[in-house]
C-alpha positions in Angstrom: 21.0 -26.8 -18.6 19.8 -23.3 -18.7 19.7 -21.5 -15.4 16.5 -20.1 -14.4 16.6 -16.4 -14.5 15.9 -14.8 -10.7 12.2 -13.9 -9.7 12.4 -10.2 -9.8 10.3 -9.0 -6.8 8.9 -5.1 -6.2 9.2 -3.8 -2.8 7.5 -0.6 -1.6 9.9 1.9 0.1 6.9 3.3 2.0 5.3 2.0 5.1 5.0 -1.5 3.8 8.6 -2.0 3.5 9.0 -3.8 6.7 5.9 -6.0 6.4 6.8 -7.1 2.8 10.3 -8.3 4.1 9.1 -10.2 7.0 6.6 -12.1 4.9 9.1 -12.9 2.2 11.5 -14.0 5.1 8.8 -16.0 6.7 8.5 -17.6 3.2 12.2 -18.7 3.3 14.2 -15.8 1.5 16.8 -14.8 3.5 17.4 -11.2 2.0 20.7 -10.3 4.1 21.2 -6.8 4.8 18.2 -5.3 2.9 17.8 -1.8 3.7 14.7 0.7 2.8 17.1 3.7 3.0 19.7 1.7 0.5 20.7 4.1 -2.3 20.9 0.9 -4.7 17.5 0.3 -5.8 18.1 -3.1 -7.5 19.4 -5.6 -5.0 20.7 -9.3 -6.2 20.3 -12.2 -4.0 21.4 -15.3 -6.1 21.0 -17.7 -3.3 17.7 -16.9 -2.8 16.8 -16.8 -6.5 15.6 -13.2 -6.6 16.1 -9.6 -7.6 14.6 -6.8 -5.4 13.5 -3.4 -7.0 12.9 -0.9 -4.3 10.4 1.5 -5.5 7.9 4.0 -4.5 4.7 2.8 -3.4 2.6 4.6 -6.3 5.1 3.6 -9.1 5.3 0.1 -8.2 1.9 -1.4 -9.7 3.1 0.2 -13.0 6.6 -1.7 -13.0 4.6 -5.1 -12.1 1.9 -4.3 -14.7 4.6 -3.5 -17.5 6.3 -6.8 -16.7 9.5 -5.1 -15.4 8.9 -7.0 -12.1 7.3 -10.6 -11.7 5.3 -9.6 -8.7 5.5 -7.2 -6.0 4.0 -5.9 -2.5 1.8 -2.6 -2.4 -0.9 -1.4 -0.1 -4.6 -1.9 -0.9 -5.0 1.9 -0.7 -2.4 2.3 -3.5 -3.9 -0.7 -5.6 -7.4 0.8 -5.2 -6.3 4.4 -6.8 -4.1 2.8 -9.7 -6.1 1.1 -12.3 -3.7 -1.7 -13.4 -4.7 -5.3 -14.8 -3.0 -7.6 -12.0 -3.4 -10.3 -10.0 -3.6 -10.0 -6.3 -3.3 -13.9 -5.2 -2.5 -12.9 -1.7 -3.2 -10.4 1.2 -0.3 -10.3 3.7 -0.7 -9.4 7.5 0.9 -6.7 9.0 1.0 -3.1 8.0 -1.5 -2.2 11.0 -2.7 1.0 9.2 -6.3 2.1 8.1 -7.8 4.9 5.8 -9.6 7.2 8.0 -11.3 10.8 8.1 -9.5 12.9 10.3 -10.2 16.5 11.6 -10.6 18.5 14.5 -12.8 17.0 17.3 -16.4 17.2 16.7 -15.9 18.0 12.7 -17.8 15.0 11.4 -20.0 16.7 8.8 -23.9 16.6 9.6 -26.3 14.9 7.3 -26.9 17.9 4.2 -23.8 19.6 5.0 -21.1 20.7 2.4 -17.6 20.5 3.4 -14.1 20.5 1.9 -12.0 17.1 2.0 -8.6 17.0 1.3 -6.9 13.8 0.2 -4.6 12.4 -2.4 -7.0 9.3 -2.5 -9.3 10.6 -5.2 -10.9 7.2 -6.1 -11.4 6.1 -2.5 -12.8 9.5 -1.6 -15.4 9.4 -4.4 -16.6 5.8 -3.4 -16.6 6.9 0.2 -18.7 10.1 -0.5 -21.2 8.1 -2.5 -22.2 6.4 0.8 -22.1 9.5 3.4 -25.1 11.6 4.0 -22.9 14.9 3.6 -21.2 15.9 0.4 -17.9 17.4 0.0 -15.7 19.2 -2.5 -12.5 17.4 -2.9 -9.1 19.1 -2.6 -6.2 17.1 -4.1 -3.2 16.9 -2.1 0.1 15.0 -2.2 1.8 15.4 1.4 0.9 16.5 4.9 -2.7 15.9 4.7 -3.1 16.4 8.5 -2.2 20.2 7.7 -5.5 20.9 5.5 -7.8 20.9 8.6 -5.4 22.2 11.1 -5.0 25.4 8.9 -8.5 25.4 7.6 -7.9 24.7 4.1 -10.3 21.8 4.4 -12.7 20.6 7.2 -11.8 17.0 7.0 -9.0 14.8 5.4 -9.1 11.1 4.4 -5.8 9.8 4.9 -3.7 6.8 6.5 -3.4 6.4 10.1 -1.2 3.9 11.6 -0.7 4.7 15.6 -2.6 8.0 15.6 0.4 9.8 17.3 0.9 12.5 14.5 -2.9 13.3 14.9 -2.7 13.5 18.7 0.3 15.8 18.5 -1.6 18.5 16.5 -5.0 18.3 18.2 -6.8 16.1 15.6 -8.9 12.8 15.8 -10.0 10.1 13.8 -13.6 11.2 12.9 -14.4 7.8 11.2 -12.8 4.7 10.1 -13.2 4.2 6.4 -11.1 0.8 5.6 -8.3 -1.2 6.8 -5.4 -1.1 4.3 -3.3 -4.4 3.9 -0.1 -5.2 2.1 -1.0 -7.3 -1.2 1.0 -9.4 -3.4 0.5 -8.4 -6.9 1.5 -10.5 -10.1 2.1 -9.5 -13.6 -0.4 -12.0 -15.6 2.4 -12.8 -18.1 4.8 -13.6 -15.6 2.4 -16.0 -13.6 1.9 -18.1 -16.9 5.7 -18.0 -17.7 6.6 -18.9 -13.9 3.5 -20.6 -12.7 5.3 -23.2 -10.5 7.8 -20.7 -8.8 5.3 -18.2 -8.1 2.6 -20.8 -6.7 5.3 -22.1 -4.7 5.9 -18.6 -3.0 2.3 -18.2 -2.5 2.1 -21.6 -0.6 5.1 -20.8 1.7 3.5 -17.3 2.6 0.2 -19.2 3.7 2.4 -21.8 5.4 4.4 -19.4 7.2 1.2 -17.6 8.4 2.0 -14.3 6.9 -1.0 -14.4 4.4 -4.2 -12.8 5.6 
């Protein structure tokens, strides 16, 4: 009898790593010794019947969409930015982050005002700005977004906030909470057809463990 190949699961090396591992362990996977700082990017767990890929957050949806991984965990913020044909059967608890407009105290733009907004979340920024009574020139940055209002590159920034400690250390504040960010389990469509029973079993165990949002 041919042995079933391991389920290939992509995990993010960023802020959702701990939540993703906790969810999978809650669903019955042991994953001994898994470490986000591992130099190995492909980790085999034959007892669990899985193979783990450690990927950068923004690359992960592509690996799943192209079938390199059967499924994976990625933040809803990245998922909204990366246009991919993926199934999203489960949203996970944990993460505890949100996407917020940040800046100096009192910097929330007034109605009719034109400002500069720094972000790497271009699609989300466009959707958000369509709902505001003020407008903005979007300045694309890839890192250290809090520096933009601090050094006057932009009046405000749209960025991920977790504890808010970094903002406080730089004299910045959350001006407006735009949306919560949750870890999402994403699945390749072909993989779901081919491995429906195995994946449905994983979804059920996640829900039974109480780690599904």
